[in-house]
Steps between C-alpha positions, in 0.01 A plus 500: 500500500194495723155505345188636668136519395335821613129523575322821587153564635332795671647424842842344451774387269626143518826361363541126451843347451504284186855370531393164639266442207778568252741284699249214492474529122879489471515198731239315293694572184819377667333175607329426168784600265717184536197277447388701198845476343498121504424380149393148589145371512509376857238633743626789709392584853572795726449432871454798731325585825270747320127465551421662166602256229528558130596323181747668268625371165399145589688505833279384784531701822427285806486574870767291672305455825190379315713264294665347806184479711296337225591191307803662335362451151592745227176618348 
């Protein structure tokens, strides 16, 4: 199923494809799920190449390039 957002103004109509946004949400869920299922109390880290980082359910999301180029310390 393809999803579009439609915007109308006096001069034109514009359709924006939202599939990539939904796919990104599904990818994030796929990446976080195994870490969220772990019942231990160890720190959990998710390394990606994303510039926009977040923290979810105590899991720290770190940029891999920044981690490698800096001291390599887990903050």
